[in-house]
C-alpha positions as CSV (number, residue, x, y, z in Angstrom):
1,M,-51.5,9.1,28.2
2,Y,-50.5,10.6,31.4
3,L,-47.7,8.4,32.4
4,C,-45.6,5.8,30.7
5,A,-42.3,4.1,31.4
6,K,-40.1,1.4,30.0
7,L,-39.3,-1.5,32.3
8,N,-35.8,-2.9,31.6
9,A,-36.5,-2.3,27.9
10,M,-38.8,-5.3,27.9
11,I,-42.3,-4.1,28.8
12,H,-44.1,-0.8,28.5
13,V,-46.6,0.5,31.0
14,S,-49.3,3.2,30.6
15,F,-52.4,4.2,32.6
16,Y,-55.9,5.1,31.5
17,L,-59.4,5.5,32.8
18,L,-62.1,2.9,32.2
19,T,-64.9,5.3,32.9
20,P,-63.7,8.8,31.9
21,D,-67.2,10.4,32.0
22,A,-68.1,9.0,35.5
23,K,-69.7,11.6,37.8
24,S,-67.9,10.5,40.9
25,Q,-65.2,7.9,40.9
26,S,-63.3,6.7,37.9
27,A,-61.3,3.4,38.0
28,V,-57.7,3.5,36.9
29,Y,-56.4,0.7,34.7
30,V,-52.9,-0.1,33.7
31,S,-51.8,-1.4,30.3
32,I,-48.5,-3.4,30.1
33,S,-47.2,-4.6,26.8
34,N,-44.2,-6.0,25.0
35,K,-43.5,-6.5,21.3
36,I,-45.7,-9.6,21.2
37,S,-48.8,-8.8,23.3
38,R,-50.6,-6.4,25.6
39,L,-52.4,-7.0,28.9
40,R,-54.8,-4.6,30.6
41,F,-55.9,-4.8,34.2
42,A,-57.2,-2.7,37.1
43,T,-54.7,-1.0,39.4
44,G,-57.0,-1.0,42.4
45,E,-57.0,2.9,42.3
46,S,-59.9,5.2,41.6
47,F,-59.8,9.0,41.1
48,I,-62.3,11.7,41.7
49,A,-63.8,12.2,38.2
50,S,-64.0,15.9,38.3
51,Y,-60.2,16.0,38.5
52,C,-59.6,13.5,35.7
53,N,-59.4,13.2,31.9
54,V,-59.2,16.8,30.9
55,R,-58.8,17.1,27.1
56,K,-55.9,19.4,26.2
57,K,-56.0,19.1,22.4
58,K,-57.9,16.9,20.0
59,G,-56.8,13.3,20.6
60,T,-54.8,14.0,23.7
61,K,-55.8,13.9,27.4
62,E,-54.4,13.7,30.9
63,L,-55.4,11.3,33.6
64,V,-55.3,14.1,36.2
65,R,-55.7,17.8,35.6
66,R,-52.5,19.7,36.3
67,N,-52.2,22.4,38.9
68,T,-54.8,21.0,41.2
69,T,-54.7,20.1,44.8
70,F,-54.8,16.4,44.0
71,Y,-52.2,16.4,41.2
72,M,-49.2,15.7,43.3
73,E,-50.9,13.0,45.3
74,Y,-52.3,11.2,42.2
75,N,-49.0,11.5,40.4
76,S,-47.3,9.9,43.5
77,R,-49.7,7.0,43.4
78,L,-49.1,6.3,39.7
79,N,-45.4,6.4,40.2
80,A,-45.7,3.9,43.1
81,I,-47.6,1.5,40.8
82,R,-45.0,2.0,38.1
83,D,-42.2,1.3,40.5
84,S,-44.0,-1.8,41.8
85,L,-44.3,-3.1,38.2
86,I,-40.6,-2.4,37.6
87,G,-39.7,-4.4,40.7
88,I,-41.9,-7.3,39.7
89,E,-40.5,-7.4,36.2
90,M,-36.9,-7.3,37.5
91,D,-37.6,-10.2,39.9
92,L,-39.3,-12.3,37.2
93,T,-36.4,-11.8,34.7
94,K,-33.7,-12.9,37.1
95,N,-31.4,-15.5,35.6
96,K,-32.4,-14.2,32.1
97,Q,-35.7,-16.0,32.1
98,K,-38.5,-14.7,29.9
99,C,-41.2,-12.6,31.7
100,K,-44.9,-13.3,30.9
101,L,-47.3,-10.4,31.2
102,E,-49.7,-12.6,33.1
103,Q,-47.0,-13.2,35.7
104,V,-46.6,-9.5,36.2
105,R,-50.3,-9.0,36.7
106,E,-50.7,-11.9,39.2
107,A,-47.7,-10.8,41.2
108,F,-49.0,-7.2,41.3
109,Y,-52.4,-8.4,42.4
110,L,-50.8,-10.3,45.2
111,D,-48.9,-7.2,46.3
112,I,-52.0,-5.0,46.5
113,G,-54.1,-7.8,48.1
114,K,-56.6,-8.2,45.2
115,R,-55.6,-11.8,44.9
116,K,-55.3,-14.1,47.9
117,D,-52.2,-16.2,47.8
118,E,-53.8,-19.7,47.2
119,T,-50.8,-21.4,48.9
120,L,-52.0,-19.8,52.1
121,I,-55.5,-21.4,52.0
122,S,-56.0,-24.5,54.0
123,F,-56.2,-28.0,52.6
124,D,-59.9,-28.1,53.6
125,E,-60.6,-24.9,51.6
126,A,-58.7,-26.1,48.6
127,Y,-60.5,-29.4,48.5
128,R,-63.9,-27.7,48.8
129,K,-63.0,-25.5,45.9
130,F,-62.2,-28.7,44.0
131,L,-65.5,-30.3,44.9
132,D,-67.4,-27.1,44.0
133,A,-65.7,-26.8,40.7
134,S,-66.5,-30.3,39.6
135,E,-69.7,-31.4,41.2
136,S,-71.9,-30.3,38.3
137,T,-70.2,-32.8,36.0
138,W,-70.1,-35.7,38.5
139,S,-72.7,-38.4,39.2
140,D,-73.8,-38.9,42.8
141,N,-71.5,-42.0,43.1
142,T,-68.5,-40.1,41.7
143,Q,-69.2,-37.2,44.2
144,K,-69.4,-39.7,47.1
145,K,-66.1,-41.2,46.0
146,F,-64.3,-37.8,46.1
147,I,-65.9,-37.0,49.5
148,S,-64.6,-40.4,50.8
149,T,-61.2,-39.6,49.5
150,F,-61.3,-36.3,51.4
151,N,-62.3,-38.0,54.6
152,H,-59.5,-40.5,54.3
153,L,-57.0,-37.6,53.7
154,K,-58.3,-35.9,56.8
155,E,-57.9,-39.0,58.9
156,F,-54.4,-39.4,57.5
157,E,-53.8,-35.7,58.5
158,K,-54.7,-36.5,62.1
159,I,-52.0,-39.2,62.2
160,N,-49.2,-37.5,60.3
161,G,-49.8,-33.8,60.9
162,E,-51.3,-31.0,58.8
163,I,-51.3,-31.4,55.1
164,I,-49.2,-28.6,53.6
165,F,-49.2,-28.1,49.9
166,D,-45.4,-27.5,49.7
167,K,-44.9,-31.0,51.1
168,I,-47.2,-32.8,48.7
169,N,-44.8,-34.8,46.6
170,E,-43.9,-38.4,45.8
171,D,-42.8,-39.2,49.4
172,F,-46.1,-37.8,50.7
173,W,-48.1,-39.9,48.1
174,N,-46.2,-43.1,49.1
175,L,-46.8,-42.5,52.8
176,F,-50.5,-42.0,52.2
177,R,-50.6,-45.1,50.0
178,D,-48.4,-47.5,52.0
179,K,-48.7,-46.5,55.6
180,Y,-52.4,-45.3,55.7
181,L,-54.4,-47.0,52.9
182,V,-52.6,-50.3,53.0
183,G,-51.0,-50.4,56.5
184,K,-53.7,-48.8,58.7
185,K,-56.9,-49.3,56.7
186,K,-55.9,-52.7,55.2
187,F,-57.7,-51.8,52.0
188,S,-57.3,-54.1,49.0
189,N,-55.3,-52.7,46.2
190,P,-58.3,-51.9,44.0
191,S,-59.9,-50.0,46.9
192,S,-56.7,-48.2,47.6
193,N,-56.3,-47.2,44.0
194,K,-59.8,-45.8,43.9
195,Y,-58.8,-43.3,46.6
196,L,-55.4,-42.6,45.1
197,K,-57.0,-41.8,41.7
198,G,-59.3,-39.3,43.5
199,F,-56.3,-37.7,45.3
200,K,-54.3,-37.5,42.0
201,Q,-57.3,-35.7,40.4
202,F,-57.2,-33.2,43.3
203,I,-53.5,-32.7,42.8
204,K,-54.0,-31.9,39.1
205,F,-56.7,-29.3,40.1
206,A,-54.4,-27.7,42.7
207,K,-51.5,-27.4,40.2
208,K,-53.8,-25.9,37.6
209,K,-55.1,-23.3,40.1
210,N,-51.5,-22.6,41.3
211,I,-52.4,-23.8,44.8
212,I,-49.5,-26.2,44.4
213,K,-46.7,-24.2,42.9
214,H,-43.8,-26.6,42.9
215,D,-43.3,-29.2,40.1
216,I,-44.8,-32.6,40.7
217,D,-44.3,-35.3,38.0
218,L,-47.6,-37.1,38.1
219,T,-46.1,-40.2,36.5
220,D,-44.0,-40.6,39.7
221,L,-47.2,-41.1,41.7
222,K,-47.7,-44.8,41.4
223,Y,-50.7,-46.9,42.0
224,L,-50.7,-50.4,43.5
225,D,-50.5,-53.5,41.4
226,E,-53.9,-55.2,41.1
227,I,-55.0,-58.7,40.6
228,E,-58.2,-58.8,38.4
229,P,-61.1,-58.6,40.9
230,F,-63.2,-61.8,41.3
231,K,-66.7,-61.1,40.0
232,I,-69.2,-63.5,38.6
233,A,-71.9,-63.7,35.9
234,L,-74.9,-66.1,36.0
235,K,-75.2,-69.1,33.8
236,D,-78.1,-69.7,31.4
237,H,-79.6,-72.4,33.7
238,E,-79.3,-70.0,36.8
239,V,-81.2,-67.3,34.9
240,E,-83.9,-69.9,34.1
241,S,-84.0,-71.0,37.8
242,L,-84.6,-67.4,38.9
243,L,-87.3,-66.9,36.3
244,Y,-89.3,-69.9,37.5
245,L,-88.6,-69.6,41.3
246,D,-91.9,-69.5,43.2
247,L,-91.8,-66.3,45.3
248,T,-95.6,-65.7,45.6
249,K,-95.3,-65.9,49.4
250,A,-92.6,-63.2,49.6
251,P,-93.8,-60.2,47.5
252,R,-90.8,-58.1,48.4
253,L,-88.4,-60.8,47.0
254,D,-90.7,-61.4,44.0
255,K,-90.4,-57.7,43.0
256,V,-86.6,-57.7,43.3
257,R,-86.4,-60.9,41.2
258,D,-88.5,-59.4,38.5
259,L,-86.3,-56.2,38.4
260,F,-83.1,-58.3,38.4
261,I,-84.3,-60.3,35.4
262,L,-85.0,-57.0,33.6
263,E,-81.4,-56.0,34.2
264,I,-80.2,-59.4,32.8
265,L,-82.3,-59.0,29.7
266,T,-81.3,-55.4,29.0
267,G,-77.7,-55.1,30.3
268,Q,-78.6,-51.9,32.1
269,R,-77.6,-50.7,35.6
270,F,-79.9,-50.6,38.7
271,S,-80.0,-46.8,38.4
272,D,-81.7,-47.1,35.0
273,I,-84.5,-49.6,35.9
274,E,-87.1,-46.8,36.3
275,K,-86.3,-45.5,32.8
276,L,-86.6,-49.0,31.3
277,L,-90.2,-49.2,32.6
278,D,-91.2,-45.7,31.4
279,K,-93.6,-46.4,28.5
280,N,-92.5,-43.1,26.9
281,H,-89.2,-44.8,26.2
282,I,-90.6,-47.9,24.7
283,S,-91.4,-48.4,21.0
284,D,-92.5,-51.6,19.2
285,T,-88.9,-52.6,18.6
286,N,-86.6,-50.8,21.1
287,I,-86.3,-49.2,24.5
288,T,-84.3,-45.9,24.1
289,I,-82.9,-44.2,27.2
290,Y,-80.1,-41.9,28.3
291,Q,-78.2,-43.7,31.0
292,Q,-78.2,-42.1,34.5
293,K,-74.5,-42.6,35.2
294,T,-72.9,-41.5,31.9
295,G,-75.7,-39.7,30.0
296,E,-74.9,-42.2,27.1
297,R,-77.9,-42.8,24.8
298,V,-78.5,-46.5,24.3
299,S,-81.1,-48.4,22.3
300,I,-82.1,-51.8,23.6
301,P,-83.7,-54.2,21.1
302,I,-86.8,-55.8,22.5
303,H,-86.0,-59.4,21.8
304,P,-88.7,-62.1,22.5
305,K,-87.7,-62.8,26.1
306,L,-87.6,-59.1,27.0
307,R,-91.0,-58.5,25.3
308,T,-92.5,-61.3,27.3
309,H,-91.0,-60.1,30.6
310,L,-92.1,-56.5,30.0
311,A,-95.6,-57.6,29.4
312,Y,-95.5,-59.7,32.5
313,I,-94.2,-56.8,34.6
314,F,-96.8,-54.3,33.3
315,D,-99.6,-56.8,33.9
316,K,-98.4,-57.8,37.3
317,Y,-97.8,-54.2,38.6
318,P,-100.4,-52.1,36.9
319,K,-99.9,-49.2,39.4
320,G,-96.1,-49.3,38.8
321,L,-93.3,-50.7,41.0
322,P,-92.6,-49.0,44.3
323,T,-89.0,-47.6,44.6
324,I,-86.3,-49.5,46.5
325,T,-82.8,-48.6,47.4
326,N,-79.8,-50.4,45.9
327,Q,-78.8,-51.5,49.4
328,K,-82.1,-53.2,50.1
329,F,-82.2,-54.6,46.6
330,N,-78.8,-56.3,47.1
331,A,-79.9,-57.6,50.5
332,Y,-83.1,-59.1,49.1
333,L,-81.2,-60.5,46.1
334,K,-79.0,-62.5,48.4
335,E,-82.1,-64.1,50.0
336,I,-83.4,-64.9,46.5
337,C,-80.2,-66.6,45.5
338,I,-80.0,-68.6,48.7
339,L,-83.6,-69.9,47.9
340,A,-82.5,-70.6,44.3
341,G,-79.6,-72.8,45.7
342,F,-76.7,-70.7,44.4
343,D,-74.5,-72.1,47.2
344,K,-71.3,-73.1,45.4
345,K,-68.1,-72.0,47.1
346,H,-65.6,-69.8,45.2
347,S,-62.0,-69.1,46.1
348,W,-59.8,-66.3,44.7
349,V,-56.8,-64.2,45.7
350,T,-56.8,-60.5,46.5
351,Q,-53.8,-58.2,47.1
352,T,-53.2,-55.7,49.9
353,G,-49.9,-53.9,49.2
354,K,-47.6,-56.7,48.3
355,Q,-49.4,-59.3,50.4
356,K,-51.6,-61.8,48.6
357,I,-54.6,-63.0,50.5
358,K,-56.8,-66.0,49.7
359,Q,-60.6,-65.4,49.9
360,T,-63.5,-67.8,50.0
361,D,-67.2,-67.2,49.9
362,F,-70.5,-68.6,48.8
363,R,-71.9,-67.7,45.3
364,Y,-75.0,-66.1,46.7
365,N,-72.9,-63.6,48.6
366,L,-71.1,-62.5,45.3
367,I,-74.3,-61.7,43.4
368,T,-75.4,-58.0,43.4
369,S,-77.5,-55.8,41.2
370,H,-74.5,-55.3,38.9
371,T,-74.3,-59.0,38.3
372,G,-77.3,-58.6,36.0
373,R,-75.3,-56.3,33.7
374,R,-72.3,-58.7,33.7
375,T,-74.6,-61.6,33.0
376,F,-76.0,-59.8,29.9
377,C,-72.5,-59.1,28.5
378,T,-71.2,-62.6,29.2
379,L,-74.2,-64.5,27.8
380,A,-74.5,-62.2,24.7
381,L,-70.8,-62.8,23.9
382,K,-71.2,-66.5,24.4
383,Q,-74.0,-66.4,21.7
384,K,-71.3,-65.0,19.4
385,I,-72.8,-61.5,19.2
386,D,-70.1,-59.0,18.2
387,A,-68.7,-57.0,21.1
388,E,-69.3,-53.7,19.2
389,L,-73.0,-54.5,19.0
390,I,-73.2,-55.5,22.7
391,M,-71.5,-52.2,23.6
392,K,-74.1,-50.3,21.7
393,V,-76.7,-51.7,24.1
394,T,-74.7,-51.5,27.3
395,G,-73.3,-48.0,26.6
396,H,-69.6,-48.9,26.9
397,R,-67.4,-46.6,24.9
398,K,-64.2,-48.5,25.2
399,Y,-63.5,-52.2,24.7
400,D,-61.3,-52.4,27.9
401,Q,-64.3,-51.2,30.0
402,F,-66.6,-53.7,28.3
403,R,-64.1,-56.6,28.8
404,E,-64.3,-56.2,32.6
405,Y,-68.0,-57.2,32.3
406,V,-67.3,-60.5,30.6
407,K,-66.8,-63.2,33.2
408,V,-65.9,-66.8,32.4
409,D,-64.9,-69.5,34.9
410,D,-63.4,-73.0,34.8
411,A,-66.7,-74.5,33.7
412,D,-67.0,-72.2,30.7
413,V,-63.4,-73.2,29.6
414,E,-64.2,-76.9,30.0
415,E,-67.4,-76.6,28.0
416,A,-65.7,-74.7,25.2
417,F,-62.9,-77.3,24.8
418,E,-65.3,-80.2,25.0
419,V,-67.0,-78.8,22.0
420,M,-63.7,-78.1,20.2
421,F,-62.4,-81.7,20.6
422,A,-65.7,-83.3,19.9
423,K,-65.5,-82.2,16.3
């Protein structure tokens, strides 16, 4: 090769042409190596091909033909690249630290402007890179969560000044958590933690992409303590009440009730209702779908109540059910539950920061489309069906996730112990 040099007796550098037979411009590449590995990358230079790669003897060649007008200029360019690599290698090996070839390449690319120093990009640009890199693997709800996290960080930025990557550390995290999410927004701890988890995932991305270059121990970034959220599941008699509630004078409510019962009988989410009613997914014994949110394949056994309800729906809506948004579904469901007399008052405690707050509300306000899935899990477990079998139907992969869907209250506890001591 035309030029080679040893850098501090650690790495070796040589130059070569990627396209030696090109008719116009030939790109120049550099090869740096040590005893363990070799790395090749472009130098950013290109030479006029007619002055390059002249074979002297078999198996040997020069990058630039000697005794030409361009020889001295090209030789000077290659020497400058060599000197730059020497300087980079010396900087990286200060304090007797080992030098990685990838570090030499990246530092060289920064020097010649081929790489943009990611620490110079704005927070907005970095977060958009994060969204773009991940959106194909996210559901719509997950994407909305990360966009909401970004919006809260931007609002926090207006109050506390520009977000600079060098200043993202444990103190920054605590300020965002305690002064903004808890202090200003008054979010409950579960809501605050939702945004903190999104922020931590962005920090991981920024570290991986070398946007954040300083060390951050992610275990130092603490979430808020949580009290288990208060959510309910319907009782057997409440499900029966809904089944036989006369809604003939309110077709919009009638439709929502029918769909809600379908959720209760299958343990599926609102987003999967359309798939449940696709006859292509229904066999004599099962409904088999891939869940919208997770892509999990689930097989739902068609038990007698479900078989009856499916026949009822297909007979009642021969042209299919018109679509409805989840927001409207929940609003109509509240009306249905008021008509059904689900007006018991519930009290529970939430936590915002370290402050515990007592909450009170009517039962009908606590029932949403997701209550159907919780009701299925709770009633199935009450019938002594193994959790593993229920999880096969609901699509839960971990027991901890499934456990959050099992809701018992004081009445369930009283009933269980009455049976126990009656024996």
